[in-house]
PDB file of all heavy atoms in Angstrom:
ATOM      1  N   MET A   1      -7.039   2.371  11.875  1.00  0.00           N
ATOM      2  CA  MET A   1      -6.663   2.938  10.598  1.00  0.00           C
ATOM      3  C   MET A   1      -5.143   2.931  10.487  1.00  0.00           C
ATOM      4  O   MET A   1      -4.447   3.249  11.436  1.00  0.00           O
ATOM      5  CB  MET A   1      -7.175   4.363  10.458  1.00  0.00           C
ATOM      6  CG  MET A   1      -6.738   4.993   9.160  1.00  0.00           C
ATOM      7  SD  MET A   1      -7.198   6.700   8.937  1.00  0.00           S
ATOM      8  CE  MET A   1      -8.950   6.546   8.870  1.00  0.00           C
ATOM      9  N   ILE A   2      -4.679   2.575   9.316  1.00  0.00           N
ATOM     10  CA  ILE A   2      -3.255   2.570   9.020  1.00  0.00           C
ATOM     11  C   ILE A   2      -3.004   3.596   7.924  1.00  0.00           C
ATOM     12  O   ILE A   2      -3.695   3.617   6.907  1.00  0.00           O
ATOM     13  CB  ILE A   2      -2.788   1.186   8.546  1.00  0.00           C
ATOM     14  CG1 ILE A   2      -2.995   0.152   9.651  1.00  0.00           C
ATOM     15  CG2 ILE A   2      -1.334   1.218   8.113  1.00  0.00           C
ATOM     16  CD1 ILE A   2      -2.680  -1.256   9.244  1.00  0.00           C
ATOM     17  N   VAL A   3      -2.042   4.468   8.145  1.00  0.00           N
ATOM     18  CA  VAL A   3      -1.642   5.426   7.114  1.00  0.00           C
ATOM     19  C   VAL A   3      -0.482   4.805   6.348  1.00  0.00           C
ATOM     20  O   VAL A   3       0.536   4.445   6.932  1.00  0.00           O
ATOM     21  CB  VAL A   3      -1.229   6.778   7.739  1.00  0.00           C
ATOM     22  CG1 VAL A   3      -0.758   7.735   6.673  1.00  0.00           C
ATOM     23  CG2 VAL A   3      -2.388   7.371   8.534  1.00  0.00           C
ATOM     24  N   VAL A   4      -0.670   4.644   5.047  1.00  0.00           N
ATOM     25  CA  VAL A   4       0.336   3.975   4.218  1.00  0.00           C
ATOM     26  C   VAL A   4       0.969   4.960   3.249  1.00  0.00           C
ATOM     27  O   VAL A   4       0.396   5.996   2.925  1.00  0.00           O
ATOM     28  CB  VAL A   4      -0.276   2.791   3.443  1.00  0.00           C
ATOM     29  CG1 VAL A   4      -0.779   1.730   4.397  1.00  0.00           C
ATOM     30  CG2 VAL A   4      -1.401   3.232   2.532  1.00  0.00           C
ATOM     31  N   ASP A   5       2.147   4.610   2.788  1.00  0.00           N
ATOM     32  CA  ASP A   5       2.823   5.437   1.800  1.00  0.00           C
ATOM     33  C   ASP A   5       2.773   4.749   0.437  1.00  0.00           C
ATOM     34  O   ASP A   5       2.214   3.661   0.289  1.00  0.00           O
ATOM     35  CB  ASP A   5       4.257   5.741   2.225  1.00  0.00           C
ATOM     36  CG  ASP A   5       5.155   4.513   2.227  1.00  0.00           C
ATOM     37  OD1 ASP A   5       4.658   3.389   2.044  1.00  0.00           O
ATOM     38  OD2 ASP A   5       6.370   4.687   2.402  1.00  0.00           O
ATOM     39  N   THR A   6       3.357   5.383  -0.531  1.00  0.00           N
ATOM     40  CA  THR A   6       3.323   4.875  -1.895  1.00  0.00           C
ATOM     41  C   THR A   6       3.971   3.501  -2.021  1.00  0.00           C
ATOM     42  O   THR A   6       3.496   2.648  -2.768  1.00  0.00           O
ATOM     43  CB  THR A   6       4.032   5.866  -2.842  1.00  0.00           C
ATOM     44  OG1 THR A   6       3.427   7.148  -2.671  1.00  0.00           O
ATOM     45  CG2 THR A   6       3.912   5.445  -4.281  1.00  0.00           C
ATOM     46  N   ASN A   7       5.040   3.268  -1.286  1.00  0.00           N
ATOM     47  CA  ASN A   7       5.714   1.966  -1.365  1.00  0.00           C
ATOM     48  C   ASN A   7       4.782   0.843  -0.936  1.00  0.00           C
ATOM     49  O   ASN A   7       4.735  -0.212  -1.573  1.00  0.00           O
ATOM     50  CB  ASN A   7       6.963   1.960  -0.494  1.00  0.00           C
ATOM     51  CG  ASN A   7       8.033   2.867  -1.026  1.00  0.00           C
ATOM     52  OD1 ASN A   7       8.147   3.072  -2.215  1.00  0.00           O
ATOM     53  ND2 ASN A   7       8.817   3.442  -0.131  1.00  0.00           N
ATOM     54  N   THR A   8       4.033   1.045   0.125  1.00  0.00           N
ATOM     55  CA  THR A   8       3.110   0.022   0.601  1.00  0.00           C
ATOM     56  C   THR A   8       2.043  -0.262  -0.442  1.00  0.00           C
ATOM     57  O   THR A   8       1.709  -1.425  -0.695  1.00  0.00           O
ATOM     58  CB  THR A   8       2.462   0.466   1.924  1.00  0.00           C
ATOM     59  OG1 THR A   8       3.484   0.795   2.861  1.00  0.00           O
ATOM     60  CG2 THR A   8       1.586  -0.632   2.502  1.00  0.00           C
ATOM     61  N   LEU A   9       1.520   0.771  -1.058  1.00  0.00           N
ATOM     62  CA  LEU A   9       0.523   0.573  -2.111  1.00  0.00           C
ATOM     63  C   LEU A   9       1.124  -0.140  -3.318  1.00  0.00           C
ATOM     64  O   LEU A   9       0.480  -0.992  -3.920  1.00  0.00           O
ATOM     65  CB  LEU A   9      -0.068   1.925  -2.522  1.00  0.00           C
ATOM     66  CG  LEU A   9      -0.877   2.635  -1.446  1.00  0.00           C
ATOM     67  CD1 LEU A   9      -1.273   4.027  -1.918  1.00  0.00           C
ATOM     68  CD2 LEU A   9      -2.083   1.831  -1.024  1.00  0.00           C
ATOM     69  N   ALA A  10       2.348   0.192  -3.653  1.00  0.00           N
ATOM     70  CA  ALA A  10       3.005  -0.477  -4.780  1.00  0.00           C
ATOM     71  C   ALA A  10       3.199  -1.962  -4.485  1.00  0.00           C
ATOM     72  O   ALA A  10       2.981  -2.803  -5.369  1.00  0.00           O
ATOM     73  CB  ALA A  10       4.347   0.180  -5.064  1.00  0.00           C
ATOM     74  N   TYR A  11       3.578  -2.300  -3.261  1.00  0.00           N
ATOM     75  CA  TYR A  11       3.745  -3.707  -2.892  1.00  0.00           C
ATOM     76  C   TYR A  11       2.424  -4.458  -2.998  1.00  0.00           C
ATOM     77  O   TYR A  11       2.401  -5.652  -3.281  1.00  0.00           O
ATOM     78  CB  TYR A  11       4.273  -3.847  -1.471  1.00  0.00           C
ATOM     79  CG  TYR A  11       5.647  -3.270  -1.237  1.00  0.00           C
ATOM     80  CD1 TYR A  11       6.004  -2.769   0.011  1.00  0.00           C
ATOM     81  CD2 TYR A  11       6.597  -3.224  -2.240  1.00  0.00           C
ATOM     82  CE1 TYR A  11       7.262  -2.242   0.244  1.00  0.00           C
ATOM     83  CE2 TYR A  11       7.859  -2.693  -2.011  1.00  0.00           C
ATOM     84  CZ  TYR A  11       8.178  -2.207  -0.770  1.00  0.00           C
ATOM     85  OH  TYR A  11       9.427  -1.682  -0.545  1.00  0.00           O
ATOM     86  N   LEU A  12       1.321  -3.758  -2.788  1.00  0.00           N
ATOM     87  CA  LEU A  12       0.007  -4.389  -2.871  1.00  0.00           C
ATOM     88  C   LEU A  12      -0.369  -4.702  -4.318  1.00  0.00           C
ATOM     89  O   LEU A  12      -0.929  -5.753  -4.604  1.00  0.00           O
ATOM     90  CB  LEU A  12      -1.050  -3.483  -2.232  1.00  0.00           C
ATOM     91  CG  LEU A  12      -2.471  -4.006  -2.184  1.00  0.00           C
ATOM     92  CD1 LEU A  12      -2.547  -5.272  -1.331  1.00  0.00           C
ATOM     93  CD2 LEU A  12      -3.407  -2.947  -1.649  1.00  0.00           C
ATOM     94  N   TYR A  13      -0.050  -3.796  -5.233  1.00  0.00           N
ATOM     95  CA  TYR A  13      -0.501  -3.934  -6.616  1.00  0.00           C
ATOM     96  C   TYR A  13       0.526  -4.517  -7.575  1.00  0.00           C
ATOM     97  O   TYR A  13       0.168  -4.966  -8.660  1.00  0.00           O
ATOM     98  CB  TYR A  13      -0.993  -2.585  -7.140  1.00  0.00           C
ATOM     99  CG  TYR A  13      -2.277  -2.161  -6.462  1.00  0.00           C
ATOM    100  CD1 TYR A  13      -2.296  -1.132  -5.541  1.00  0.00           C
ATOM    101  CD2 TYR A  13      -3.465  -2.825  -6.735  1.00  0.00           C
ATOM    102  CE1 TYR A  13      -3.477  -0.759  -4.905  1.00  0.00           C
ATOM    103  CE2 TYR A  13      -4.644  -2.468  -6.111  1.00  0.00           C
ATOM    104  CZ  TYR A  13      -4.640  -1.431  -5.193  1.00  0.00           C
ATOM    105  OH  TYR A  13      -5.805  -1.089  -4.571  1.00  0.00           O
ATOM    106  N   LEU A  14       1.790  -4.509  -7.194  1.00  0.00           N
ATOM    107  CA  LEU A  14       2.835  -5.069  -8.038  1.00  0.00           C
ATOM    108  C   LEU A  14       3.427  -6.291  -7.343  1.00  0.00           C
ATOM    109  O   LEU A  14       3.695  -6.241  -6.147  1.00  0.00           O
ATOM    110  CB  LEU A  14       3.938  -4.027  -8.289  1.00  0.00           C
ATOM    111  CG  LEU A  14       3.478  -2.713  -8.911  1.00  0.00           C
ATOM    112  CD1 LEU A  14       4.621  -1.717  -8.931  1.00  0.00           C
ATOM    113  CD2 LEU A  14       2.929  -2.940 -10.303  1.00  0.00           C
ATOM    114  N   PRO A  15       3.639  -7.369  -8.048  1.00  0.00           N
ATOM    115  CA  PRO A  15       4.155  -8.573  -7.399  1.00  0.00           C
ATOM    116  C   PRO A  15       5.604  -8.391  -6.938  1.00  0.00           C
ATOM    117  O   PRO A  15       6.504  -8.199  -7.748  1.00  0.00           O
ATOM    118  CB  PRO A  15       4.045  -9.650  -8.485  1.00  0.00           C
ATOM    119  CG  PRO A  15       3.983  -8.902  -9.774  1.00  0.00           C
ATOM    120  CD  PRO A  15       3.385  -7.561  -9.475  1.00  0.00           C
ATOM    121  N   THR A  16       5.790  -8.409  -5.622  1.00  0.00           N
ATOM    122  CA  THR A  16       7.118  -8.296  -5.025  1.00  0.00           C
ATOM    123  C   THR A  16       7.223  -9.306  -3.897  1.00  0.00           C
ATOM    124  O   THR A  16       6.255  -9.992  -3.561  1.00  0.00           O
ATOM    125  CB  THR A  16       7.368  -6.885  -4.452  1.00  0.00           C
ATOM    126  OG1 THR A  16       6.529  -6.693  -3.315  1.00  0.00           O
ATOM    127  CG2 THR A  16       7.101  -5.799  -5.476  1.00  0.00           C
ATOM    128  N   THR A  17       8.372  -9.372  -3.281  1.00  0.00           N
ATOM    129  CA  THR A  17       8.536 -10.275  -2.142  1.00  0.00           C
ATOM    130  C   THR A  17       7.759  -9.781  -0.925  1.00  0.00           C
ATOM    131  O   THR A  17       7.474 -10.559  -0.022  1.00  0.00           O
ATOM    132  CB  THR A  17      10.025 -10.430  -1.772  1.00  0.00           C
ATOM    133  OG1 THR A  17      10.563  -9.133  -1.504  1.00  0.00           O
ATOM    134  CG2 THR A  17      10.800 -11.070  -2.906  1.00  0.00           C
ATOM    135  N   GLN A  18       7.383  -8.501  -0.902  1.00  0.00           N
ATOM    136  CA  GLN A  18       6.635  -7.938   0.224  1.00  0.00           C
ATOM    137  C   GLN A  18       5.120  -8.039   0.035  1.00  0.00           C
ATOM    138  O   GLN A  18       4.366  -7.744   0.967  1.00  0.00           O
ATOM    139  CB  GLN A  18       7.000  -6.455   0.430  1.00  0.00           C
ATOM    140  CG  GLN A  18       8.377  -6.222   0.947  1.00  0.00           C
ATOM    141  CD  GLN A  18       9.417  -6.172  -0.174  1.00  0.00           C
ATOM    142  OE1 GLN A  18       9.083  -6.172  -1.341  1.00  0.00           O
ATOM    143  NE2 GLN A  18      10.670  -6.145   0.204  1.00  0.00           N
ATOM    144  N   THR A  19       4.656  -8.451  -1.119  1.00  0.00           N
ATOM    145  CA  THR A  19       3.228  -8.449  -1.420  1.00  0.00           C
ATOM    146  C   THR A  19       2.431  -9.278  -0.414  1.00  0.00           C
ATOM    147  O   THR A  19       1.392  -8.829   0.063  1.00  0.00           O
ATOM    148  CB  THR A  19       2.982  -8.948  -2.853  1.00  0.00           C
ATOM    149  OG1 THR A  19       3.639  -8.056  -3.755  1.00  0.00           O
ATOM    150  CG2 THR A  19       1.500  -8.984  -3.179  1.00  0.00           C
ATOM    151  N   ASP A  20       2.898 -10.456  -0.068  1.00  0.00           N
ATOM    152  CA  ASP A  20       2.157 -11.301   0.877  1.00  0.00           C
ATOM    153  C   ASP A  20       2.006 -10.632   2.238  1.00  0.00           C
ATOM    154  O   ASP A  20       0.943 -10.713   2.861  1.00  0.00           O
ATOM    155  CB  ASP A  20       2.834 -12.659   1.044  1.00  0.00           C
ATOM    156  CG  ASP A  20       2.731 -13.518  -0.209  1.00  0.00           C
ATOM    157  OD1 ASP A  20       1.817 -13.267  -1.027  1.00  0.00           O
ATOM    158  OD2 ASP A  20       3.558 -14.425  -0.364  1.00  0.00           O
ATOM    159  N   ASP A  21       3.044  -9.944   2.692  1.00  0.00           N
ATOM    160  CA  ASP A  21       2.978  -9.244   3.975  1.00  0.00           C
ATOM    161  C   ASP A  21       1.967  -8.099   3.935  1.00  0.00           C
ATOM    162  O   ASP A  21       1.215  -7.884   4.883  1.00  0.00           O
ATOM    163  CB  ASP A  21       4.351  -8.701   4.375  1.00  0.00           C
ATOM    164  CG  ASP A  21       5.348  -9.797   4.660  1.00  0.00           C
ATOM    165  OD1 ASP A  21       4.924 -10.910   5.049  1.00  0.00           O
ATOM    166  OD2 ASP A  21       6.562  -9.546   4.498  1.00  0.00           O
ATOM    167  N   VAL A  22       1.950  -7.374   2.835  1.00  0.00           N
ATOM    168  CA  VAL A  22       1.030  -6.245   2.710  1.00  0.00           C
ATOM    169  C   VAL A  22      -0.412  -6.733   2.610  1.00  0.00           C
ATOM    170  O   VAL A  22      -1.317  -6.146   3.201  1.00  0.00           O
ATOM    171  CB  VAL A  22       1.413  -5.362   1.502  1.00  0.00           C
ATOM    172  CG1 VAL A  22       0.387  -4.281   1.263  1.00  0.00           C
ATOM    173  CG2 VAL A  22       2.783  -4.746   1.727  1.00  0.00           C
ATOM    174  N   VAL A  23      -0.639  -7.813   1.899  1.00  0.00           N
ATOM    175  CA  VAL A  23      -1.985  -8.382   1.806  1.00  0.00           C
ATOM    176  C   VAL A  23      -2.455  -8.835   3.190  1.00  0.00           C
ATOM    177  O   VAL A  23      -3.606  -8.606   3.574  1.00  0.00           O
ATOM    178  CB  VAL A  23      -2.025  -9.543   0.789  1.00  0.00           C
ATOM    179  CG1 VAL A  23      -3.334 -10.305   0.871  1.00  0.00           C
ATOM    180  CG2 VAL A  23      -1.799  -9.016  -0.617  1.00  0.00           C
ATOM    181  N   ALA A  24      -1.575  -9.452   3.957  1.00  0.00           N
ATOM    182  CA  ALA A  24      -1.926  -9.869   5.316  1.00  0.00           C
ATOM    183  C   ALA A  24      -2.267  -8.658   6.181  1.00  0.00           C
ATOM    184  O   ALA A  24      -3.221  -8.698   6.979  1.00  0.00           O
ATOM    185  CB  ALA A  24      -0.776 -10.663   5.940  1.00  0.00           C
ATOM    186  N   LEU A  25      -1.520  -7.580   6.027  1.00  0.00           N
ATOM    187  CA  LEU A  25      -1.803  -6.358   6.770  1.00  0.00           C
ATOM    188  C   LEU A  25      -3.152  -5.781   6.375  1.00  0.00           C
ATOM    189  O   LEU A  25      -3.921  -5.344   7.234  1.00  0.00           O
ATOM    190  CB  LEU A  25      -0.695  -5.333   6.521  1.00  0.00           C
ATOM    191  CG  LEU A  25      -0.822  -3.998   7.234  1.00  0.00           C
ATOM    192  CD1 LEU A  25      -0.759  -4.192   8.742  1.00  0.00           C
ATOM    193  CD2 LEU A  25       0.277  -3.055   6.775  1.00  0.00           C
ATOM    194  N   LEU A  26      -3.473  -5.807   5.100  1.00  0.00           N
ATOM    195  CA  LEU A  26      -4.752  -5.305   4.621  1.00  0.00           C
ATOM    196  C   LEU A  26      -5.907  -6.118   5.199  1.00  0.00           C
ATOM    197  O   LEU A  26      -6.938  -5.566   5.583  1.00  0.00           O
ATOM    198  CB  LEU A  26      -4.794  -5.324   3.095  1.00  0.00           C
ATOM    199  CG  LEU A  26      -6.076  -4.831   2.442  1.00  0.00           C
ATOM    200  CD1 LEU A  26      -6.344  -3.373   2.807  1.00  0.00           C
ATOM    201  CD2 LEU A  26      -5.993  -4.990   0.936  1.00  0.00           C
ATOM    202  N   HIS A  27      -5.731  -7.423   5.287  1.00  0.00           N
ATOM    203  CA  HIS A  27      -6.773  -8.274   5.865  1.00  0.00           C
ATOM    204  C   HIS A  27      -6.911  -8.034   7.370  1.00  0.00           C
ATOM    205  O   HIS A  27      -8.017  -8.101   7.904  1.00  0.00           O
ATOM    206  CB  HIS A  27      -6.488  -9.746   5.593  1.00  0.00           C
ATOM    207  CG  HIS A  27      -6.708 -10.131   4.166  1.00  0.00           C
ATOM    208  ND1 HIS A  27      -7.940 -10.091   3.550  1.00  0.00           N
ATOM    209  CD2 HIS A  27      -5.842 -10.549   3.217  1.00  0.00           C
ATOM    210  CE1 HIS A  27      -7.841 -10.474   2.300  1.00  0.00           C
ATOM    211  NE2 HIS A  27      -6.559 -10.758   2.061  1.00  0.00           N
ATOM    212  N   LYS A  28      -5.813  -7.747   8.024  1.00  0.00           N
ATOM    213  CA  LYS A  28      -5.838  -7.508   9.470  1.00  0.00           C
ATOM    214  C   LYS A  28      -6.531  -6.193   9.800  1.00  0.00           C
ATOM    215  O   LYS A  28      -7.286  -6.104  10.759  1.00  0.00           O
ATOM    216  CB  LYS A  28      -4.410  -7.498  10.013  1.00  0.00           C
ATOM    217  CG  LYS A  28      -4.323  -7.355  11.490  1.00  0.00           C
ATOM    218  CD  LYS A  28      -2.892  -7.462  11.980  1.00  0.00           C
ATOM    219  CE  LYS A  28      -2.847  -7.345  13.496  1.00  0.00           C
ATOM    220  NZ  LYS A  28      -1.476  -7.477  13.983  1.00  0.00           N
ATOM    221  N   ASP A  29      -6.255  -5.149   9.017  1.00  0.00           N
ATOM    222  CA  ASP A  29      -6.873  -3.843   9.226  1.00  0.00           C
ATOM    223  C   ASP A  29      -7.145  -3.210   7.861  1.00  0.00           C
ATOM    224  O   ASP A  29      -6.268  -2.582   7.275  1.00  0.00           O
ATOM    225  CB  ASP A  29      -5.963  -2.938  10.058  1.00  0.00           C
ATOM    226  CG  ASP A  29      -6.621  -1.620  10.434  1.00  0.00           C
ATOM    227  OD1 ASP A  29      -7.748  -1.347   9.963  1.00  0.00           O
ATOM    228  OD2 ASP A  29      -6.015  -0.866  11.194  1.00  0.00           O
ATOM    229  N   PRO A  30      -8.371  -3.356   7.343  1.00  0.00           N
ATOM    230  CA  PRO A  30      -8.672  -2.866   5.997  1.00  0.00           C
ATOM    231  C   PRO A  30      -8.904  -1.356   5.903  1.00  0.00           C
ATOM    232  O   PRO A  30      -9.097  -0.839   4.804  1.00  0.00           O
ATOM    233  CB  PRO A  30      -9.931  -3.638   5.613  1.00  0.00           C
ATOM    234  CG  PRO A  30     -10.568  -3.985   6.903  1.00  0.00           C
ATOM    235  CD  PRO A  30      -9.453  -4.154   7.895  1.00  0.00           C
ATOM    236  N   ALA A  31      -8.872  -0.658   7.018  1.00  0.00           N
ATOM    237  CA  ALA A  31      -9.066   0.806   6.984  1.00  0.00           C
ATOM    238  C   ALA A  31      -7.719   1.484   6.781  1.00  0.00           C
ATOM    239  O   ALA A  31      -6.952   1.687   7.719  1.00  0.00           O
ATOM    240  CB  ALA A  31      -9.712   1.271   8.279  1.00  0.00           C
ATOM    241  N   TRP A  32      -7.416   1.822   5.528  1.00  0.00           N
ATOM    242  CA  TRP A  32      -6.160   2.462   5.183  1.00  0.00           C
ATOM    243  C   TRP A  32      -6.424   3.892   4.739  1.00  0.00           C
ATOM    244  O   TRP A  32      -7.463   4.188   4.149  1.00  0.00           O
ATOM    245  CB  TRP A  32      -5.479   1.725   4.043  1.00  0.00           C
ATOM    246  CG  TRP A  32      -4.818   0.450   4.418  1.00  0.00           C
ATOM    247  CD1 TRP A  32      -4.984  -0.260   5.563  1.00  0.00           C
ATOM    248  CD2 TRP A  32      -3.900  -0.297   3.628  1.00  0.00           C
ATOM    249  NE1 TRP A  32      -4.228  -1.389   5.544  1.00  0.00           N
ATOM    250  CE2 TRP A  32      -3.548  -1.433   4.352  1.00  0.00           C
ATOM    251  CE3 TRP A  32      -3.348  -0.115   2.387  1.00  0.00           C
ATOM    252  CZ2 TRP A  32      -2.658  -2.378   3.876  1.00  0.00           C
ATOM    253  CZ3 TRP A  32      -2.470  -1.066   1.904  1.00  0.00           C
ATOM    254  CH2 TRP A  32      -2.128  -2.175   2.648  1.00  0.00           C
ATOM    255  N   ALA A  33      -5.448   4.733   4.971  1.00  0.00           N
ATOM    256  CA  ALA A  33      -5.482   6.110   4.480  1.00  0.00           C
ATOM    257  C   ALA A  33      -4.135   6.403   3.835  1.00  0.00           C
ATOM    258  O   ALA A  33      -3.107   5.918   4.287  1.00  0.00           O
ATOM    259  CB  ALA A  33      -5.739   7.081   5.622  1.00  0.00           C
ATOM    260  N   ALA A  34      -4.188   7.182   2.773  1.00  0.00           N
ATOM    261  CA  ALA A  34      -2.953   7.578   2.082  1.00  0.00           C
ATOM    262  C   ALA A  34      -3.131   9.001   1.589  1.00  0.00           C
ATOM    263  O   ALA A  34      -4.206   9.378   1.127  1.00  0.00           O
ATOM    264  CB  ALA A  34      -2.665   6.645   0.917  1.00  0.00           C
ATOM    265  N   PRO A  35      -2.069   9.809   1.660  1.00  0.00           N
ATOM    266  CA  PRO A  35      -2.164  11.161   1.112  1.00  0.00           C
ATOM    267  C   PRO A  35      -2.421  11.108  -0.391  1.00  0.00           C
ATOM    268  O   PRO A  35      -1.994  10.177  -1.076  1.00  0.00           O
ATOM    269  CB  PRO A  35      -0.789  11.769   1.396  1.00  0.00           C
ATOM    270  CG  PRO A  35      -0.066  10.816   2.266  1.00  0.00           C
ATOM    271  CD  PRO A  35      -0.772   9.513   2.225  1.00  0.00           C
ATOM    272  N   LEU A  36      -3.132  12.089  -0.904  1.00  0.00           N
ATOM    273  CA  LEU A  36      -3.424  12.110  -2.341  1.00  0.00           C
ATOM    274  C   LEU A  36      -2.174  12.160  -3.196  1.00  0.00           C
ATOM    275  O   LEU A  36      -2.206  11.817  -4.379  1.00  0.00           O
ATOM    276  CB  LEU A  36      -4.333  13.291  -2.678  1.00  0.00           C
ATOM    277  CG  LEU A  36      -5.747  13.194  -2.122  1.00  0.00           C
ATOM    278  CD1 LEU A  36      -6.538  14.447  -2.496  1.00  0.00           C
ATOM    279  CD2 LEU A  36      -6.448  11.965  -2.655  1.00  0.00           C
ATOM    280  N   LEU A  37      -1.074  12.539  -2.606  1.00  0.00           N
ATOM    281  CA  LEU A  37       0.188  12.610  -3.330  1.00  0.00           C
ATOM    282  C   LEU A  37       0.625  11.239  -3.845  1.00  0.00           C
ATOM    283  O   LEU A  37       1.411  11.153  -4.785  1.00  0.00           O
ATOM    284  CB  LEU A  37       1.264  13.194  -2.410  1.00  0.00           C
ATOM    285  CG  LEU A  37       2.631  13.450  -3.002  1.00  0.00           C
ATOM    286  CD1 LEU A  37       2.536  14.450  -4.147  1.00  0.00           C
ATOM    287  CD2 LEU A  37       3.575  13.973  -1.933  1.00  0.00           C
ATOM    288  N   TRP A  38       0.094  10.154  -3.281  1.00  0.00           N
ATOM    289  CA  TRP A  38       0.514   8.821  -3.699  1.00  0.00           C
ATOM    290  C   TRP A  38       0.293   8.613  -5.201  1.00  0.00           C
ATOM    291  O   TRP A  38       1.060   7.921  -5.855  1.00  0.00           O
ATOM    292  CB  TRP A  38      -0.178   7.725  -2.891  1.00  0.00           C
ATOM    293  CG  TRP A  38      -1.610   7.443  -3.295  1.00  0.00           C
ATOM    294  CD1 TRP A  38      -2.723   7.983  -2.738  1.00  0.00           C
ATOM    295  CD2 TRP A  38      -2.070   6.557  -4.328  1.00  0.00           C
ATOM    296  NE1 TRP A  38      -3.849   7.497  -3.361  1.00  0.00           N
ATOM    297  CE2 TRP A  38      -3.474   6.621  -4.334  1.00  0.00           C
ATOM    298  CE3 TRP A  38      -1.430   5.740  -5.242  1.00  0.00           C
ATOM    299  CZ2 TRP A  38      -4.248   5.878  -5.220  1.00  0.00           C
ATOM    300  CZ3 TRP A  38      -2.199   5.005  -6.128  1.00  0.00           C
ATOM    301  CH2 TRP A  38      -3.595   5.079  -6.102  1.00  0.00           C
ATOM    302  N   ARG A  39      -0.746   9.241  -5.751  1.00  0.00           N
ATOM    303  CA  ARG A  39      -1.043   9.056  -7.182  1.00  0.00           C
ATOM    304  C   ARG A  39       0.102   9.536  -8.066  1.00  0.00           C
ATOM    305  O   ARG A  39       0.510   8.850  -8.994  1.00  0.00           O
ATOM    306  CB  ARG A  39      -2.318   9.788  -7.546  1.00  0.00           C
ATOM    307  CG  ARG A  39      -3.532   9.204  -6.897  1.00  0.00           C
ATOM    308  CD  ARG A  39      -4.752   9.972  -7.308  1.00  0.00           C
ATOM    309  NE  ARG A  39      -5.821   9.765  -6.349  1.00  0.00           N
ATOM    310  CZ  ARG A  39      -6.893  10.500  -6.290  1.00  0.00           C
ATOM    311  NH1 ARG A  39      -7.067  11.503  -7.115  1.00  0.00           N
ATOM    312  NH2 ARG A  39      -7.816  10.238  -5.388  1.00  0.00           N
ATOM    313  N   SER A  40       0.608  10.713  -7.772  1.00  0.00           N
ATOM    314  CA  SER A  40       1.691  11.232  -8.602  1.00  0.00           C
ATOM    315  C   SER A  40       2.995  10.487  -8.331  1.00  0.00           C
ATOM    316  O   SER A  40       3.780  10.271  -9.244  1.00  0.00           O
ATOM    317  CB  SER A  40       1.868  12.727  -8.398  1.00  0.00           C
ATOM    318  OG  SER A  40       2.247  13.009  -7.063  1.00  0.00           O
ATOM    319  N   GLU A  41       3.227  10.071  -7.100  1.00  0.00           N
ATOM    320  CA  GLU A  41       4.435   9.302  -6.791  1.00  0.00           C
ATOM    321  C   GLU A  41       4.402   7.933  -7.453  1.00  0.00           C
ATOM    322  O   GLU A  41       5.415   7.437  -7.931  1.00  0.00           O
ATOM    323  CB  GLU A  41       4.582   9.137  -5.276  1.00  0.00           C
ATOM    324  CG  GLU A  41       4.922  10.406  -4.550  1.00  0.00           C
ATOM    325  CD  GLU A  41       5.016  10.215  -3.059  1.00  0.00           C
ATOM    326  OE1 GLU A  41       4.562   9.170  -2.539  1.00  0.00           O
ATOM    327  OE2 GLU A  41       5.529  11.118  -2.389  1.00  0.00           O
ATOM    328  N   PHE A  42       3.253   7.323  -7.492  1.00  0.00           N
ATOM    329  CA  PHE A  42       3.111   5.989  -8.087  1.00  0.00           C
ATOM    330  C   PHE A  42       3.297   6.037  -9.595  1.00  0.00           C
ATOM    331  O   PHE A  42       3.770   5.082 -10.195  1.00  0.00           O
ATOM    332  CB  PHE A  42       1.740   5.419  -7.733  1.00  0.00           C
ATOM    333  CG  PHE A  42       1.580   3.959  -8.027  1.00  0.00           C
ATOM    334  CD1 PHE A  42       2.121   3.014  -7.177  1.00  0.00           C
ATOM    335  CD2 PHE A  42       0.893   3.524  -9.139  1.00  0.00           C
ATOM    336  CE1 PHE A  42       1.977   1.655  -7.433  1.00  0.00           C
ATOM    337  CE2 PHE A  42       0.748   2.173  -9.400  1.00  0.00           C
ATOM    338  CZ  PHE A  42       1.287   1.239  -8.549  1.00  0.00           C
ATOM    339  N   SER A  43       2.959   7.131 -10.224  1.00  0.00           N
ATOM    340  CA  SER A  43       3.035   7.211 -11.677  1.00  0.00           C
ATOM    341  C   SER A  43       4.444   7.462 -12.204  1.00  0.00           C
ATOM    342  O   SER A  43       4.686   7.375 -13.391  1.00  0.00           O
ATOM    343  CB  SER A  43       2.105   8.316 -12.188  1.00  0.00           C
ATOM    344  OG  SER A  43       2.568   9.578 -11.779  1.00  0.00           O
ATOM    345  N   LEU A  44       5.377   7.781 -11.332  1.00  0.00           N
ATOM    346  CA  LEU A  44       6.741   8.074 -11.787  1.00  0.00           C
ATOM    347  C   LEU A  44       7.502   6.859 -12.165  1.00  0.00           C
ATOM    348  O   LEU A  44       7.542   5.849 -11.810  1.00  0.00           O
ATOM    349  CB  LEU A  44       7.521   8.847 -10.721  1.00  0.00           C
ATOM    350  CG  LEU A  44       6.947  10.217 -10.415  1.00  0.00           C
ATOM    351  CD1 LEU A  44       7.743  10.865  -9.291  1.00  0.00           C
ATOM    352  CD2 LEU A  44       7.002  11.098 -11.639  1.00  0.00           C
TER     353      LEU A  44
END
């Protein structure tokens, strides 16, 4: 399991230079956890 923060989730859903790395990480270990706070941080 990997605990991710809002930045990692943003890189996954928004096209950035880090997106390919995050997608590779997701494929390597698809069990991710994030605090519920990510929702409010992502919406800012």
